[in-house]
N, C-alpha and C positions, 0 to 999 in steps of 0.2 A: 503494498499500500504506497501511495505516496507521503512523502512527510510534511510535504508544503501546500500551503493553501492557499486559493484565491481570496481568500476571507481575510487574510494575516493581515491588508491594510484597510480594509472596509471601517470606517467608524462605526459603522452599525451592530457590527460583531463584537465578541470579547472572546478570548480564551480561558477555556475551564478544563481543568483537569479533575481524574475521578477513579477510584478503582474500583476495578470489578473482578468478578474470580475469574480465572485461564479461562475455566470451559466456557462463559459466559462470551468473552472477549473470541473465545477462538469460533463459535457458532455465530456470533455476529459479525466478527469479517467473514467466515463462510457465506453466510445469509448477502453479505452487500457481495461478493463475488458472482454468486449464485443468479444475482438479481444484473449484475451486467453482463454477464452471458445469457442472459435473456433479452439484452437489447436497452435495458435503463440506465440512465446517469444520474446517477446516484451517489454521494458520497457521505461518508460519516458524519459531518458537520451540517449537511442541508437533512439527514435522517433524524441524528441527537437534537437539531431543534426543531424539527417534526413531534418527534416523539416528548421531548418534553415540554412543546405547547401543546398537545395533546391533554397530556397528566397534567397541566397548568387549570386549565378548564373544568377540571374533575377530580381534585386531587382525594385519592385514597389511599387509606396503607391497611395493611392488615393489623387486625386489635392490638398482637402480641409485640407489635412494632411502637405500642404507646409508652410512653417514661412512667414507671411508676412515681406515685406520689402523688 
């Protein structure tokens, strides 16, 4: 996967870093490659922007994620 981004100098974008399990990262990368092989023009930034935007419109989490207290 490319290490540069067309969004690097775009003021509408910012950089974010997250830790995910290796298995999720591998599955995510494989799915991206599969989508590219199917003819879609998609990159991690655009996809994560879409997913984060969708979740932010209706943020729900499992009950066991709630802090005690």
